[in-house]
Each structure stands twice: as structure tokens, then as C-alpha cells.
DSSP file (Angstrom, degrees, kcal/mol; ACC not computed):
  #  RESIDUE AA STRUCTURE BP1 BP2  ACC     N-H-->O    O-->H-N    N-H-->O    O-->H-N    TCO  KAPPA ALPHA  PHI   PSI    X-CA   Y-CA   Z-CA
    1    1 A X     >        0   0    0      0, 0.0     4,-2.3     0, 0.0     5,-0.2   0.000 360.0 360.0 360.0 -37.7  105.9  126.3  110.8
    2    2 A X  H  >  +     0   0    0      1,-0.2     4,-2.1     2,-0.2     5,-0.1   0.896 360.0  51.2 -63.1 -39.4  108.5  124.2  109.2
    3    3 A X  H  > S+     0   0    0      1,-0.2     4,-1.9     2,-0.2    -1,-0.2   0.884 108.8  51.8 -64.0 -39.1  108.4  121.7  112.0
    4    4 A X  H  > S+     0   0    0      2,-0.2     4,-2.0     1,-0.2    -2,-0.2   0.901 109.1  49.6 -64.4 -42.7  104.6  121.5  111.7
    5    5 A X  H  X S+     0   0    0     -4,-2.3     4,-2.6     1,-0.2    -2,-0.2   0.885 109.1  52.8 -63.5 -38.7  104.9  120.8  108.0
    6    6 A X  H  X S+     0   0    0     -4,-2.1     4,-2.4     2,-0.2    -1,-0.2   0.873 107.9  50.7 -65.8 -36.9  107.4  118.1  108.7
    7    7 A X  H  X S+     0   0    0     -4,-1.9     4,-2.2     2,-0.2    -1,-0.2   0.898 110.9  49.0 -66.1 -40.3  105.0  116.5  111.2
    8    8 A X  H  X S+     0   0    0     -4,-2.0     4,-2.4     2,-0.2    -2,-0.2   0.913 110.7  51.0 -63.6 -43.0  102.2  116.6  108.6
    9    9 A X  H  X S+     0   0    0     -4,-2.6     4,-2.6     1,-0.2    -2,-0.2   0.939 111.4  47.2 -58.7 -48.3  104.6  115.0  106.0
   10   10 A X  H  X S+     0   0    0     -4,-2.4     4,-2.4     1,-0.2    -1,-0.2   0.881 110.9  51.8 -64.6 -38.1  105.5  112.2  108.3
   11   11 A X  H  X S+     0   0    0     -4,-2.2     4,-2.1     2,-0.2    -1,-0.2   0.921 112.2  45.4 -64.4 -44.1  101.9  111.5  109.3
   12   12 A X  H  X S+     0   0    0     -4,-2.4     4,-2.7     2,-0.2    -2,-0.2   0.894 111.2  53.3 -66.1 -39.5  100.9  111.3  105.6
   13   13 A X  H  X S+     0   0    0     -4,-2.6     4,-2.1     1,-0.2    -2,-0.2   0.932 109.5  48.8 -60.5 -45.2  103.9  109.1  104.8
   14   14 A X  H  X S+     0   0    0     -4,-2.4     4,-2.5     1,-0.2    -1,-0.2   0.898 111.8  49.0 -61.8 -40.6  102.9  106.7  107.6
   15   15 A X  H  X S+     0   0    0     -4,-2.1     4,-2.4     2,-0.2    -2,-0.2   0.927 110.7  49.6 -64.6 -44.8   99.3  106.6  106.4
   16   16 A X  H  <>S+     0   0    0     -4,-2.7     5,-2.3     1,-0.2     6,-1.4   0.850 113.0  47.2 -65.4 -34.2  100.4  105.9  102.8
   17   17 A X  H ><5S+     0   0    0     -4,-2.1     3,-1.5    -5,-0.2    -1,-0.2   0.928 112.1  49.9 -69.7 -45.4  102.7  103.1  104.0
   18   18 A X  H 3<5S+     0   0    0     -4,-2.5    -2,-0.2     1,-0.3    -1,-0.2   0.869 110.6  49.9 -60.2 -38.0   99.9  101.6  106.2
   19   19 A X  T 3<5S-     0   0    0     -4,-2.4    -1,-0.3    -5,-0.2    -2,-0.2   0.378 113.9-119.5 -83.7   4.4   97.4  101.7  103.3
   20   20 A X  T < 5S+     0   0    0     -3,-1.5    -3,-0.2     2,-0.2    -2,-0.1   0.752  78.4 126.2  62.0  27.1  100.0   99.9  101.1
   21   21 A X  S   <S+     0   0    0     -5,-2.3     2,-0.3     1,-0.2    -4,-0.2   0.856  83.0  13.0 -75.4 -37.6  100.0  102.8   98.6
   22   22 A X  S    S-     0   0    0     -6,-1.4     2,-0.3    -9,-0.1    -2,-0.2  -0.927  81.4-118.5-132.5 157.3  103.8  102.8   99.0
   23   23 A X    >   -     0   0    0     -2,-0.3     3,-1.6    -3,-0.1     6,-0.2  -0.705  26.5-119.4 -93.5 152.6  106.3  100.5  100.6
   24   24 A X  T 3  S+     0   0    0     -2,-0.3    -1,-0.1     1,-0.3    -7,-0.1   0.826 113.7  55.1 -59.5 -33.5  108.5  101.6  103.5
   25   25 A X  T 3  S+     0   0    0      4,-0.0     2,-0.9     2,-0.0    -1,-0.3   0.584  78.1 112.8 -77.4  -9.7  111.7  101.0  101.4
   26   26 A X    X>  -     0   0    0     -3,-1.6     3,-0.9     1,-0.2     4,-0.7  -0.514  47.9-170.0 -71.4 102.9  110.4  103.3   98.6
   27   27 A X  H >> S+     0   0    0     -2,-0.9     4,-0.8     1,-0.2     3,-0.6   0.806  79.6  70.7 -63.3 -30.6  112.8  106.3   98.8
   28   28 A X  H >> S+     0   0    0      1,-0.2     3,-1.0     2,-0.2     4,-0.7   0.876  91.8  59.1 -54.8 -38.8  110.6  108.2   96.3
   29   29 A X  H X4 S+     0   0    0     -3,-0.9     3,-0.8     1,-0.3    -1,-0.2   0.889 103.3  50.2 -58.1 -42.0  108.0  108.6   99.0
   30   30 A X  H << S+     0   0    0     -4,-0.7    -1,-0.3    -3,-0.6    -2,-0.2   0.607 108.1  54.5 -76.4 -10.9  110.4  110.4  101.4
   31   31 A X  H << S+     0   0    0     -3,-1.0    -1,-0.2    -4,-0.8    -2,-0.2   0.535  83.9 106.4 -97.0  -9.3  111.4  112.8   98.6
   32   32 A X  S << S-     0   0    0     -3,-0.8     2,-0.1    -4,-0.7    -3,-0.0  -0.445  72.4-118.3 -73.6 142.3  107.8  114.0   97.8
   33   33 A X     >  -     0   0    0     -2,-0.1     4,-2.1     1,-0.1     3,-0.4  -0.328  29.3-104.1 -72.7 163.3  106.7  117.4   98.9
   34   34 A X  H  > S+     0   0    0      1,-0.2     4,-2.4     2,-0.2     5,-0.2   0.877 120.0  56.6 -56.4 -41.4  103.8  117.8  101.3
   35   35 A X  H  > S+     0   0    0      1,-0.2     4,-1.9     2,-0.2    -1,-0.2   0.888 108.4  46.8 -61.1 -39.2  101.5  119.0   98.5
   36   36 A X  H  > S+     0   0    0     -3,-0.4     4,-2.7     2,-0.2    -1,-0.2   0.878 110.2  52.6 -71.3 -37.8  102.1  115.8   96.6
   37   37 A X  H  X S+     0   0    0     -4,-2.1     4,-2.3     2,-0.2    -2,-0.2   0.909 109.4  49.8 -63.0 -41.1  101.6  113.6   99.6
   38   38 A X  H  X S+     0   0    0     -4,-2.4     4,-2.6     2,-0.2    -2,-0.2   0.911 111.4  49.5 -61.9 -42.3   98.3  115.2  100.3
   39   39 A X  H  X S+     0   0    0     -4,-1.9     4,-2.6    -5,-0.2    -2,-0.2   0.931 110.8  49.2 -62.1 -47.0   97.3  114.6   96.6
   40   40 A X  H  X S+     0   0    0     -4,-2.7     4,-2.0     1,-0.2    -2,-0.2   0.906 113.6  46.2 -60.7 -43.1   98.3  110.9   96.8
   41   41 A X  H  X S+     0   0    0     -4,-2.3     4,-2.4     2,-0.2    -1,-0.2   0.916 112.5  50.0 -66.9 -43.6   96.4  110.4  100.0
   42   42 A X  H  X S+     0   0    0     -4,-2.6     4,-2.2     1,-0.2    -2,-0.2   0.900 110.1  51.1 -61.9 -41.0   93.3  112.2   98.7
   43   43 A X  H  X S+     0   0    0     -4,-2.6     4,-1.9     2,-0.2    -1,-0.2   0.905 109.6  50.0 -63.4 -42.2   93.4  110.1   95.5
   44   44 A X  H  X S+     0   0    0     -4,-2.0     4,-1.4     1,-0.2    -2,-0.2   0.937 110.7  49.4 -61.5 -45.8   93.6  106.9   97.5
   45   45 A X  H  < S+     0   0    0     -4,-2.4    -1,-0.2     1,-0.2    -2,-0.2   0.875 110.5  50.5 -62.8 -37.1   90.6  108.0   99.6
   46   46 A X  H  < S+     0   0    0     -4,-2.2    -1,-0.2     1,-0.2    -2,-0.2   0.848 112.3  46.6 -69.4 -32.6   88.5  108.9   96.5
   47   47 A X  H  < S+     0   0    0     -4,-1.9     2,-0.3    -5,-0.2    -1,-0.2   0.679  94.7  92.4 -82.5 -18.2   89.2  105.5   94.9
   48   48 A X  S  < S-     0   0    0     -4,-1.4     2,-0.2    -5,-0.2    -4,-0.0  -0.601  80.1-123.7 -80.6 133.9   88.5  103.5   98.1
   49   49 A X    >   -     0   0    0     -2,-0.3     3,-2.1     1,-0.1    -2,-0.1  -0.552  18.2-126.1 -73.5 139.5   84.9  102.3   98.4
   50   50 A X  T 3  S+     0   0    0      1,-0.3    -1,-0.1    -2,-0.2    -2,-0.0   0.715 111.3  46.1 -62.5 -19.1   83.4  103.5  101.7
   51   51 A X  T 3  S+     0   0    0      5,-0.1    -1,-0.3     2,-0.0     5,-0.1   0.016  91.5 117.8-110.6  26.7   82.5   99.9  102.6
   52   52 A X  S <  S-     0   0    0     -3,-2.1     4,-0.2     2,-0.2    -4,-0.0   0.149  86.5 -73.6 -76.5-160.8   85.9   98.5  101.7
   53   53 A X  S    S+     0   0    0      2,-0.1     2,-0.6     1,-0.0     3,-0.3   0.654 107.7  79.3 -77.1 -15.3   88.3   96.8  104.0
   54   54 A X  S    S-     0   0    0      1,-0.2    -2,-0.2     3,-0.0     3,-0.1  -0.838 110.6 -15.3-101.5 119.1   89.5   99.9  105.9
   55   55 A X  S    S+     0   0    0     -2,-0.6     2,-0.3     1,-0.2    -1,-0.2   0.739 104.4 109.0  72.8  25.3   87.3  101.4  108.6
   56   56 A X  S    S-     0   0    0     -3,-0.3     2,-0.4    -4,-0.2    -1,-0.2  -0.854  75.8 -92.2-129.0 167.7   84.1   99.6  107.9
   57   57 A X        -     0   0    0     -2,-0.3     2,-0.5    -3,-0.1    -3,-0.0  -0.629  41.3-160.7 -76.8 130.4   82.0   96.9  109.4
   58   58 A X        -     0   0    0     -2,-0.4     2,-0.4    -5,-0.1    -6,-0.0  -0.960  11.2-138.7-117.2 130.2   82.8   93.5  108.0
   59   59 A X              0   0    0     -2,-0.5    -2,-0.0     1,-0.1     0, 0.0  -0.729 360.0 360.0 -85.1 131.9   80.6   90.4  108.2
   60   60 A X              0   0    0     -2,-0.4    -1,-0.1     0, 0.0    -2,-0.0   0.380 360.0 360.0-110.9 360.0   82.5   87.3  109.1
């Protein structure tokens, strides 16, 4: 179970870095517990508009 939680943590960390919520060099990010990472990701998703720049059709 611990290995599974660590995989979830790493996946959320990668997503938060990709979405520019945190920078890769930010040590604070790697110290956060899984519950806080889930909260941070959920907050970002709630604040993002569904037709924003991530995962939507963009007219050029």
C-alpha cells in the first residue's frame, strides 16, 4: 500500500509541475503529504475554466 501511495504522490507532483502550480525546484512540493497534494490539484481544477488552455479545443 505504501508503494501505491508513493506512486499517487509522484503522479500528482508531476501534474502540479506540468500545470505550473509549482516549480520543479520547489522542495516544499516534495514534502507535502498525499492528502495535501490531492487538495492542491482539486483546487486547481475547480479554478480552471473548462474551456481554458488545458484540454480544450482552441480556435487559431
